[in-house]
LUMMAR-268290 format. One line per 5 residues: number of its first residue (from 0); for each residue x, y, z of N, C-alpha, C, CB. Coordinates in steps of 0.05 Angstrom, whole numbers, plus 5000, padded with zeros to 4 digits. Glycine has a CB too. Example, Ala and Ser with C-alpha at 12.3 -4.5 7.8 and 13.67 -1.06 7.14 Angstrom:
2
0) 5264 4886 5156 5246 4910 5156 5264 4934 5156 5226 4911 5181 | 5257 4955 5142 5273 4979 5143 5258 5001 5157 5282 4988 5114
% end
This chain:
291
0) 4806 8224 3790 4824 8202 3784 4839 8193 3809 4844 8209 3761 | 4848 8213 3824 4863 8207 3848 4847 8191 3869 4874 8232 3860 | 4821 8199 3874 4805 8184 3893 4802 8155 3885 4778 8196 3896 | 4799 8149 3859 4796 8122 3849 4821 8105 3856 4791 8121 3819 | 4845 8118 3851 4870 8104 3856 4872 8097 3886 4894 8121 3848
5) 4864 8116 3903 4865 8112 3932 4847 8089 3940 4858 8138 3947 | 4822 8089 3929 4804 8067 3935 4815 8040 3926 4776 8072 3923 | 4827 8040 3902 4839 8015 3892 4861 8005 3910 4849 8019 3863 | 4878 8023 3919 4900 8016 3937 4889 8004 3963 4918 8040 3943 | 4868 8017 3973 4855 8008 3998 4844 7980 3995 4834 8027 4007
10) 4831 7975 3972 4819 7949 3967 4841 7927 3966 4803 7949 3941 | 4863 7934 3952 4886 7915 3949 4898 7909 3977 4907 7927 3930 | 4900 7930 3994 4912 7926 4021 4894 7907 4037 4915 7953 4035 | 4867 7912 4035 4848 7895 4050 4849 7866 4040 4820 7906 4048 | 4850 7863 4014 4851 7836 4002 4877 7821 4011 4849 7837 3972
15) 4899 7835 4009 4925 7823 4017 4925 7816 4047 4948 7841 4011 | 4912 7833 4063 4910 7827 4091 4893 7802 4097 4898 7851 4106 | 4871 7800 4082 4854 7776 4086 4869 7751 4077 4828 7779 4070 | 4882 7753 4054 4897 7729 4044 4920 7722 4063 4908 7735 4016 | 4933 7742 4075 4955 7737 4094 4944 7724 4119 4970 7763 4101
20) 4920 7733 4128 4908 7722 4152 4899 7694 4148 4884 7739 4161 | 4888 7688 4125 4879 7661 4120 4903 7642 4115 4861 7660 4096 | 4923 7651 4099 4946 7635 4094 4940 7614 4073 4957 7623 4119 | 4961 7606 4058 4957 7586 4038 4950 7559 4050 4982 7583 4021 | 4964 7551 4071 4959 7524 4083 4944 7526 4110 4986 7510 4088
25) 4930 7547 4114 4916 7551 4139 4892 7533 4141 4908 7581 4143 | 4887 7519 4164 4863 7503 4167 4838 7519 4162 4863 7490 4195 | 4818 7507 4152 4793 7521 4143 4780 7537 4165 4774 7501 4132 | 4780 7527 4190 4766 7540 4212 4784 7558 4228 4753 7519 4230 | 4809 7562 4220 4828 7577 4236 4837 7602 4222 4852 7559 4243
30) 4852 7618 4237 4865 7642 4227 4895 7639 4228 4856 7667 4242 | 4909 7651 4209 4938 7650 4209 4949 7678 4205 4949 7631 4186 | 4953 7692 4227 4962 7720 4225 4990 7724 4214 4960 7733 4252 | 5006 7703 4215 5033 7704 4203 5039 7676 4194 5054 7715 4223 | 5060 7673 4177 5066 7647 4166 5072 7624 4186 5090 7649 4147
35) 5078 7631 4211 5085 7610 4230 5066 7609 4254 5113 7616 4240 | 5043 7622 4252 5023 7621 4273 4997 7611 4263 5020 7649 4286 | 4985 7592 4278 4958 7582 4271 4941 7586 4296 4958 7551 4263 | 4919 7602 4293 4901 7608 4315 4874 7595 4310 4898 7639 4318 | 4869 7573 4326 4843 7559 4324 4828 7561 4350 4848 7529 4317
40) 4832 7582 4365 4819 7585 4391 4789 7589 4388 4832 7609 4406 | 4774 7576 4406 4745 7581 4407 4730 7573 4382 4740 7609 4413 | 4738 7552 4369 4725 7543 4344 4707 7519 4348 4746 7537 4323 | 4704 7510 4373 4687 7487 4378 4698 7460 4368 4660 7491 4365 | 4725 7459 4367 4738 7435 4356 4737 7412 4377 4767 7441 4349
45) 4734 7388 4368 4735 7364 4385 4760 7348 4381 4710 7346 4381 | 4776 7355 4362 4802 7343 4356 4820 7363 4343 4799 7317 4338 | 4845 7356 4341 4864 7374 4329 4856 7378 4299 4893 7363 4331 | 4858 7403 4289 4850 7408 4261 4869 7395 4242 4849 7438 4256 | 4859 7389 4218 4875 7377 4197 4890 7400 4182 4858 7361 4177
50) 4910 7392 4167 4924 7410 4149 4938 7433 4164 4906 7421 4129 | 4948 7427 4188 4965 7447 4202 4992 7448 4188 4968 7440 4232 | 5002 7471 4180 5028 7473 4167 5050 7460 4184 5035 7502 4161 | 5067 7444 4171 5088 7430 4186 5108 7448 4198 5101 7411 4167 | 5110 7473 4188 5130 7492 4199 5118 7511 4219 5143 7508 4176
55) 5094 7504 4230 5081 7521 4250 5098 7523 4275 5053 7510 4257 | 5099 7547 4287 5115 7552 4311 5097 7559 4335 5135 7574 4306 | 5075 7573 4329 5056 7579 4350 5028 7568 4343 5054 7611 4355 | 5018 7550 4360 4993 7538 4355 4974 7543 4378 4996 7507 4350 | 4952 7558 4373 4934 7567 4393 4908 7551 4390 4928 7597 4391
60) 4902 7534 4410 4879 7516 4409 4861 7518 4434 4888 7486 4406 | 4863 7541 4447 4848 7545 4472 4818 7546 4467 4857 7570 4486 | 4803 7540 4489 4774 7544 4489 4760 7526 4467 4767 7573 4484 | 4768 7501 4466 4754 7482 4449 4745 7458 4465 4773 7473 4425 | 4740 7435 4452 4731 7410 4465 4750 7387 4459 4703 7403 4457
65) 4775 7393 4453 4795 7373 4445 4800 7355 4469 4821 7386 4436 | 4798 7328 4465 4801 7309 4487 4826 7291 4485 4777 7292 4490 | 4842 7295 4464 4865 7277 4460 4886 7291 4443 4856 7251 4447 | 4911 7286 4450 4934 7295 4434 4948 7270 4425 4953 7314 4450 | 4951 7265 4399 4965 7241 4389 4994 7241 4400 4965 7240 4358
70) 5003 7217 4407 5030 7214 4418 5052 7223 4399 5035 7186 4427 | 5047 7222 4373 5068 7230 4353 5064 7259 4344 5067 7211 4329 | 5048 7274 4358 5041 7301 4348 5065 7319 4345 5021 7314 4368 | 5082 7320 4365 5106 7338 4364 5128 7327 4345 5117 7342 4391 | 5126 7302 4339 5145 7291 4319 5139 7303 4292 5143 7260 4318
75) 5113 7306 4286 5105 7318 4260 5110 7348 4259 5075 7313 4256 | 5107 7361 4282 5111 7390 4283 5135 7397 4300 5085 7404 4294 | 5158 7390 4290 5183 7393 4306 5192 7422 4310 5205 7377 4292 | 5180 7441 4294 5188 7469 4298 5170 7483 4318 5186 7483 4271 | 5151 7469 4329 5132 7482 4347 5145 7490 4373 5108 7463 4353
80) 5142 7516 4381 5154 7526 4406 5133 7535 4426 5174 7548 4399 | 5109 7540 4416 5088 7551 4434 5062 7536 4428 5084 7582 4428 | 5051 7522 4449 5027 7507 4446 5007 7514 4468 5033 7476 4446 | 4984 7524 4461 4964 7533 4480 4940 7514 4477 4956 7562 4476 | 4936 7497 4498 4913 7478 4498 4895 7482 4522 4924 7449 4497
85) 4896 7506 4534 4880 7511 4558 4850 7510 4551 4887 7538 4570 | 4835 7503 4572 4806 7502 4571 4796 7484 4548 4795 7530 4566 | 4805 7459 4549 4795 7438 4532 4784 7415 4548 4817 7428 4512 | 4783 7391 4537 4772 7367 4552 4793 7345 4555 4748 7357 4537 | 4818 7352 4557 4839 7332 4560 4838 7319 4587 4867 7345 4555
90) 4836 7292 4588 4836 7278 4613 4863 7264 4619 4814 7257 4613 | 4880 7261 4599 4906 7250 4604 4924 7257 4580 4905 7219 4608 | 4950 7255 4585 4970 7260 4564 4986 7234 4561 4989 7283 4571 | 4986 7223 4537 5000 7198 4532 5031 7202 4537 4995 7187 4504 | 5043 7183 4551 5072 7184 4556 5087 7186 4529 5082 7160 4571
95) 5107 7203 4528 5123 7207 4504 5112 7227 4485 5126 7181 4491 | 5090 7239 4491 5078 7259 4473 5098 7282 4468 5052 7271 4485 | 5113 7289 4489 5134 7309 4486 5160 7294 4484 5134 7329 4510 | 5171 7292 4460 5195 7277 4456 5220 7294 4463 5197 7267 4427 | 5242 7281 4466 5267 7295 4473 5276 7314 4450 5289 7275 4480
100) 5266 7309 4426 5274 7326 4404 5256 7350 4401 5273 7310 4378 | 5236 7352 4418 5217 7374 4417 5230 7401 4423 5194 7369 4436 | 5222 7421 4409 5233 7448 4414 5213 7465 4430 5238 7463 4387 | 5193 7452 4441 5172 7466 4455 5183 7482 4479 5151 7447 4465 | 5176 7508 4480 5185 7525 4502 5162 7532 4521 5197 7551 4490
105) 5138 7534 4510 5114 7542 4526 5092 7521 4521 5105 7570 4519 | 5081 7511 4543 5059 7492 4541 5038 7498 4562 5069 7462 4545 | 5013 7503 4553 4991 7509 4571 4970 7487 4569 4979 7537 4564 | 4968 7471 4591 4948 7450 4594 4928 7456 4616 4962 7423 4599 | 4927 7482 4623 4909 7490 4645 4880 7488 4638 4915 7518 4653
110) 4863 7486 4658 4834 7486 4655 4825 7463 4637 4824 7512 4643 | 4835 7439 4642 4826 7415 4629 4815 7395 4649 4850 7402 4613 | 4814 7370 4643 4804 7349 4661 4825 7329 4668 4780 7335 4648 | 4850 7337 4669 4872 7319 4676 4868 7308 4704 4899 7333 4673 | 4874 7283 4708 4871 7270 4734 4898 7262 4747 4854 7245 4732
115) 4918 7258 4730 4944 7249 4739 4966 7257 4720 4944 7218 4742 | 4990 7263 4731 5013 7268 4715 5034 7246 4721 5025 7297 4720 | 5034 7225 4706 5052 7202 4712 5081 7207 4702 5042 7176 4700 | 5098 7190 4709 5126 7191 4700 5127 7188 4670 5144 7169 4714 | 5143 7204 4656 5147 7201 4628 5127 7217 4611 5144 7173 4620
120) 5110 7232 4625 5090 7248 4610 5103 7268 4591 5072 7263 4630 | 5125 7281 4600 5137 7302 4584 5163 7293 4570 5143 7325 4601 | 5170 7268 4573 5191 7256 4557 5217 7271 4558 5182 7254 4530 | 5224 7284 4580 5249 7298 4583 5252 7320 4561 5273 7279 4581 | 5232 7336 4558 5233 7358 4539 5250 7380 4550 5204 7369 4533
125) 5275 7380 4543 5295 7397 4556 5293 7427 4548 5323 7387 4549 | 5277 7433 4528 5274 7461 4519 5251 7475 4533 5270 7462 4489 | 5234 7460 4547 5210 7472 4559 5218 7491 4582 5192 7450 4570 | 5207 7516 4580 5213 7536 4600 5189 7542 4618 5222 7562 4586 | 5165 7542 4606 5141 7548 4622 5120 7527 4618 5129 7576 4614
130) 5109 7516 4640 5090 7494 4639 5066 7502 4657 5102 7467 4648 | 5043 7503 4645 5018 7510 4659 5000 7485 4662 5003 7533 4645 | 4995 7478 4687 4978 7455 4693 4957 7462 4714 4995 7431 4704 | 4952 7487 4717 4933 7496 4737 4904 7493 4729 4938 7524 4744 | 4886 7495 4749 4857 7495 4744 4848 7469 4730 4850 7518 4726
135) 4860 7447 4739 4850 7420 4731 4837 7409 4756 4873 7401 4720 | 4811 7411 4759 4797 7405 4784 4799 7376 4793 4769 7412 4782 | 4807 7357 4775 4809 7329 4782 4838 7319 4784 4794 7312 4761 | 4856 7337 4781 4885 7330 4782 4893 7326 4812 4903 7352 4769 | 4895 7301 4820 4901 7294 4848 4927 7280 4852 4878 7278 4859
140) 4941 7273 4831 4965 7257 4834 4986 7267 4814 4960 7227 4830 | 5010 7273 4824 5033 7280 4807 5056 7262 4815 5040 7310 4810 | 5066 7246 4796 5088 7228 4802 5113 7244 4810 5094 7211 4778 | 5129 7232 4828 5154 7244 4836 5173 7249 4813 5168 7227 4857 | 5170 7233 4792 5187 7236 4768 5172 7248 4744 5199 7209 4760
145) 5150 7261 4750 5133 7272 4728 5148 7293 4711 5108 7285 4740 | 5166 7308 4724 5180 7329 4710 5210 7323 4706 5177 7355 4725 | 5216 7297 4708 5244 7289 4706 5255 7296 4678 5246 7258 4710 | 5278 7309 4678 5291 7316 4652 5284 7344 4642 5284 7296 4632 | 5265 7358 4655 5258 7385 4646 5278 7405 4658 5229 7392 4655
150) 5302 7403 4648 5325 7418 4660 5323 7448 4655 5350 7407 4649 | 5307 7457 4636 5305 7486 4630 5280 7498 4641 5306 7490 4600 | 5263 7482 4654 5238 7493 4664 5242 7514 4685 5220 7470 4675 | 5230 7538 4680 5233 7560 4699 5207 7565 4714 5242 7584 4684 | 5184 7561 4701 5158 7567 4713 5140 7543 4712 5145 7592 4699
155) 5130 7535 4735 5112 7512 4737 5087 7521 4752 5126 7488 4751 | 5064 7517 4739 5038 7525 4751 5022 7500 4758 5023 7544 4733 | 5016 7496 4783 5000 7474 4793 4978 7484 4812 5017 7453 4807 | 4970 7508 4808 4950 7520 4826 4922 7511 4820 4951 7551 4824 | 4905 7511 4841 4876 7505 4840 4871 7478 4826 4862 7527 4824
160) 4885 7458 4836 4880 7430 4827 4868 7415 4851 4906 7416 4817 | 4871 7388 4852 4860 7372 4874 4882 7359 4889 4840 7351 4863 | 4905 7371 4891 4928 7359 4904 4927 7362 4934 4954 7372 4893 | 4929 7340 4948 4930 7340 4977 4958 7336 4987 4911 7320 4990 | 4975 7324 4970 5003 7319 4976 5020 7320 4951 5007 7293 4992
165) 5046 7323 4954 5064 7324 4931 5092 7316 4940 5064 7352 4917 | 5104 7297 4926 5131 7289 4933 5151 7312 4927 5140 7264 4918 | 5169 7317 4946 5188 7339 4943 5205 7335 4918 5205 7342 4968 | 5211 7310 4912 5228 7305 4889 5217 7316 4863 5232 7275 4886 | 5191 7319 4861 5179 7330 4836 5188 7358 4831 5149 7329 4838
170) 5195 7373 4853 5204 7400 4850 5234 7403 4853 5190 7417 4871 | 5246 7388 4870 5275 7391 4876 5292 7382 4853 5282 7376 4900 | 5281 7367 4834 5298 7358 4811 5295 7376 4787 5290 7329 4803 | 5285 7401 4792 5283 7421 4771 5304 7442 4776 5254 7433 4770 | 5327 7440 4765 5350 7458 4771 5345 7487 4763 5375 7448 4759
175) 5328 7492 4743 5325 7520 4733 5299 7533 4744 5324 7520 4703 | 5285 7519 4762 5259 7529 4771 5262 7556 4785 5246 7508 4790 | 5246 7575 4776 5246 7602 4789 5219 7609 4801 5254 7623 4768 | 5197 7599 4789 5170 7605 4799 5154 7580 4799 5157 7627 4781 | 5140 7575 4822 5122 7552 4824 5096 7562 4838 5135 7528 4839
180) 5074 7555 4826 5048 7563 4838 5033 7538 4848 5030 7578 4816 | 5026 7538 4873 5014 7515 4886 4989 7522 4902 5034 7501 4905 | 4981 7548 4901 4959 7557 4918 4932 7545 4907 4957 7587 4917 | 4913 7544 4925 4886 7535 4918 4883 7505 4917 4879 7546 4891 | 4902 7490 4927 4900 7460 4928 4891 7452 4956 4927 7447 4921
185) 4877 7429 4959 4868 7420 4986 4890 7406 5001 4844 7402 4983 | 4912 7419 5006 4935 7407 5020 4926 7398 5048 4958 7427 5022 | 4937 7375 5057 4931 7364 5084 4957 7365 5100 4920 7335 5082 | 4956 7378 5124 4980 7381 5140 4986 7356 5156 4976 7405 5159 | 4991 7334 5143 4998 7309 5157 5028 7304 5153 4981 7285 5148
190) 5036 7280 5161 5065 7273 5158 5074 7271 5129 5071 7247 5172 | 5056 7266 5111 5063 7265 5082 5069 7293 5072 5040 7252 5066 | 5060 7313 5086 5064 7341 5078 5089 7353 5090 5039 7357 5085 | 5101 7339 5109 5123 7351 5125 5147 7358 5107 5132 7331 5146 | 5155 7341 5089 5178 7346 5072 5172 7369 5053 5187 7321 5057
195) 5148 7369 5042 5140 7391 5024 5140 7418 5039 5113 7385 5011 | 5130 7417 5063 5129 7442 5079 5158 7453 5083 5116 7437 5106 | 5177 7435 5089 5204 7443 5093 5216 7455 5068 5222 7419 5102 | 5209 7443 5045 5219 7453 5019 5207 7480 5013 5213 7434 4996 | 5181 7484 5018 5167 7509 5013 5179 7532 5030 5137 7506 5018
200) 5184 7526 5055 5195 7547 5072 5223 7555 5063 5195 7538 5101 | 5239 7536 5054 5266 7541 5045 5266 7555 5017 5282 7516 5044 | 5245 7551 5002 5244 7562 4974 5220 7581 4971 5242 7539 4954 | 5213 7595 4992 5190 7613 4991 5193 7635 4971 5185 7625 5019 | 5218 7642 4963 5222 7662 4943 5213 7654 4915 5252 7669 4942
205) 5208 7628 4912 5198 7618 4886 5167 7618 4885 5208 7589 4881 | 5154 7623 4907 5125 7625 4908 5117 7654 4904 5114 7614 4935 | 5098 7659 4886 5090 7687 4880 5083 7703 4905 5067 7688 4861 | 5069 7691 4924 5061 7705 4949 5074 7693 4974 5031 7704 4952 | 5096 7678 4970 5109 7665 4993 5090 7644 5005 5116 7685 5014
210) 5097 7634 5028 5081 7613 5041 5054 7624 5051 5096 7600 5064 | 5052 7650 5054 5027 7662 5063 5004 7658 5043 5031 7691 5069 | 5011 7652 5019 4990 7647 4999 4980 7618 4998 5000 7655 4972 | 4991 7601 5016 4983 7573 5017 4969 7566 5043 5008 7555 5013 | 4950 7547 5041 4936 7537 5064 4935 7507 5063 4907 7548 5065
215) 4931 7494 5086 4928 7465 5088 4908 7459 5109 4955 7451 5093 | 4897 7434 5108 4877 7426 5128 4890 7410 5150 4855 7408 5114 | 4882 7416 5175 4893 7401 5198 4880 7374 5198 4887 7416 5224 | 4895 7352 5202 4884 7325 5201 4864 7319 5224 4906 7305 5202 | 4866 7334 5245 4848 7329 5269 4820 7338 5264 4859 7343 5293
220) 4816 7363 5255 4789 7373 5251 4783 7384 5224 4784 7395 5272 | 4803 7383 5205 4798 7392 5178 4799 7422 5175 4772 7382 5169 | 4806 7436 5196 4807 7466 5196 4829 7475 5178 4810 7477 5224 | 4823 7495 5160 4843 7506 5142 4860 7527 5157 4830 7518 5117 | 4887 7525 5154 4905 7544 5166 4925 7553 5145 4918 7532 5191
225) 4935 7577 5149 4957 7587 5131 4983 7573 5139 4959 7617 5133 | 5000 7569 5120 5026 7557 5126 5043 7575 5144 5041 7550 5100 | 5036 7600 5145 5051 7619 5162 5046 7612 5192 5043 7648 5157 | 5025 7597 5198 5019 7590 5225 5033 7564 5234 4989 7587 5228 | 5047 7552 5215 5061 7527 5221 5091 7531 5222 5054 7506 5200
230) 5104 7511 5234 5133 7511 5235 5143 7482 5234 5144 7525 5261 | 5169 7478 5234 5179 7451 5234 5170 7435 5258 5210 7451 5232 | 5166 7449 5280 5157 7436 5305 5129 7425 5302 5158 7456 5328 | 5114 7436 5283 5087 7426 5278 5087 7397 5268 5072 7444 5258 | 5109 7389 5257 5112 7362 5246 5132 7345 5262 5120 7363 5216
235) 5137 7353 5288 5157 7340 5304 5150 7310 5308 5159 7353 5331 | 5124 7304 5312 5116 7277 5316 5121 7259 5292 5086 7276 5323 | 5123 7271 5269 5127 7255 5244 5155 7243 5244 5123 7272 5220 | 5174 7255 5258 5201 7245 5258 5203 7218 5272 5220 7265 5272 | 5184 7213 5290 5184 7187 5305 5165 7167 5292 5176 7191 5334
240) 5151 7176 5271 5132 7158 5258 5147 7138 5240 5112 7174 5242 | 5141 7113 5243 5154 7092 5227 5136 7085 5203 5160 7067 5244 | 5149 7083 5180 5135 7074 5157 5133 7044 5156 5148 7085 5131 | 5118 7033 5137 5116 7004 5135 5143 6992 5129 5096 6997 5112 | 5159 7005 5112 5186 6995 5106 5203 6994 5131 5199 7013 5085
245) 5201 7015 5148 5216 7015 5173 5208 6992 5191 5212 7042 5187 | 5182 6987 5193 5172 6965 5210 5182 6938 5200 5142 6966 5211 | 5181 6934 5173 5190 6909 5162 5220 6905 5167 5184 6908 5131 | 5236 6927 5164 5264 6925 5170 5269 6916 5199 5279 6951 5164 | 5254 6929 5217 5257 6922 5245 5250 6893 5251 5240 6941 5263
250) 5227 6884 5239 5218 6857 5243 5239 6837 5233 5191 6852 5229 | 5248 6841 5208 5267 6822 5197 5294 6823 5211 5272 6828 5167 | 5301 6847 5221 5326 6849 5236 5324 6833 5262 5333 6879 5242 | 5301 6836 5275 5296 6821 5300 5297 6791 5295 5269 6828 5311 | 5284 6782 5273 5285 6753 5266 5313 6744 5261 5267 6747 5242
255) 5328 6760 5246 5356 6752 5240 5373 6750 5265 5368 6773 5220 | 5370 6770 5283 5385 6769 5308 5378 6745 5324 5380 6795 5324 | 5352 6739 5325 5343 6715 5340 5354 6690 5329 5312 6714 5340 | 5354 6687 5302 5365 6663 5290 5395 6660 5296 5361 6664 5259 | 5410 6683 5293 5438 6683 5299 5443 6675 5328 5451 6710 5293
260) 5427 6686 5346 5430 6680 5375 5425 6650 5381 5411 6697 5392 | 5404 6639 5368 5398 6610 5372 5421 6593 5361 5372 6603 5357 | 5431 6600 5337 5453 6584 5326 5478 6586 5343 5459 6593 5297 | 5483 6610 5353 5507 6614 5370 5504 6598 5396 5511 6643 5377 | 5480 6598 5408 5475 6583 5432 5478 6553 5427 5447 6589 5443
265) 5468 6544 5405 5470 6516 5398 5499 6508 5394 5454 6510 5372 | 5515 6525 5381 5543 6519 5376 5558 6518 5403 5555 6541 5358 | 5553 6537 5421 5566 6538 5447 5559 6514 5463 5560 6564 5462 | 5533 6506 5463 5524 6483 5479 5537 6458 5468 5493 6481 5477 | 5539 6456 5442 5552 6432 5430 5581 6431 5437 5548 6432 5399
270) 5594 6454 5437 5622 6455 5444 5627 6447 5473 5633 6484 5439 | 5610 6458 5491 5612 6451 5520 5608 6422 5524 5592 6468 5536 | 5587 6411 5510 5580 6382 5513 5604 6365 5504 5555 6375 5497 | 5615 6372 5481 5638 6357 5471 5662 6359 5490 5646 6367 5442 | 5666 6383 5501 5689 6386 5519 5685 6370 5544 5692 6416 5527
275) 5659 6369 5554 5654 6353 5578 5659 6323 5573 5625 6357 5587 | 5650 6313 5550 5655 6285 5543 5684 6279 5540 5640 6278 5517 | 5699 6298 5528 5728 6294 5525 5742 6294 5552 5740 6317 5507 | 5732 6311 5571 5744 6312 5598 5739 6286 5612 5732 6336 5614 | 5714 6275 5611 5708 6250 5623 5725 6227 5612 5679 6243 5620
280) 5729 6228 5586 5745 6207 5573 5774 6208 5582 5743 6209 5542 | 5784 6232 5585 5812 6236 5593 5816 6226 5622 5820 6265 5591 | 5797 6233 5640 5798 6224 5668 5797 6193 5669 5776 6236 5684 | 5780 6181 5653 5778 6151 5653 5803 6138 5644 5755 6142 5634 | 5817 6149 5624 5842 6138 5615 5863 6140 5637 5851 6152 5589
285) 5863 6163 5651 5883 6166 5672 5879 6146 5695 5882 6195 5684 | 5853 6141 5703 5848 6122 5724 5856 6094 5716 5818 6123 5731 | 5851 6086 5691 5859 6060 5682 5890 6057 5683 5849 6055 5654 | 5904 6078 5674 5933 6076 5674 5945 6074 5702 5945 6101 5660 | 5931 6086 5723 5941 6085 5750 5937 6057 5762 5926 6106 5767
290) 5915 6044 5754 5910 6017 5764 5930 5997 5751 5881 6009 5757
% end
């Protein structure tokens, strides 16, 4: 009798475990190990699954073929704090996808096909702490204001992308930043890289391996060198380099000075001419009065 009871208990435990894993509102192709976690990793999905519980907190969607995230996605799932979308087919993120009301703390967009991170992509998601954007082989452009408003962001991963340059403002406006990964990018050591190099040397403690883990290509011959071989003097010539804006300012300043000089000369010549005529008139009147 006792063995039968033990077998019955074991069967009930297994059944309850299966039911708990599947969950009442769990998507058909996914697993739900707890009431607030949905695991749809490696299911061959081409879009976000239907019937995701609205109170989901951890959503695992890695290793699929998903190519789009609806812009209102996080509005529907406002309790979501952990979103893993690595190794999918995302080529862009619609601006505003991450709203200011989002509670998202962790976001992994690594190993996708992203090409650009424009301004407004993350919609000032102030709760975001860790952002993974590494291993996007076509990601060559990151806007200076791409991370604007991410005041809680501590870890930013941009390693092994196609970045040759990056505006310093993209990093300096992150007050809580503690770790940034930039290795494995085709950085070019030209004047556009000078400000970033200065920031990296001043904030090397935020790089996992310091500046020794970073390389860039010399503009002259394309040779790759470690940043440890460079110094501020390496970019000394850049301080004398004039941008297009600088040239335009100089040109217009020169034109303005020339116009002012011409007008001043004309005014002085007119004044002298009038004075000479007045002097001649005065002398003529004096001669007439003497006669």
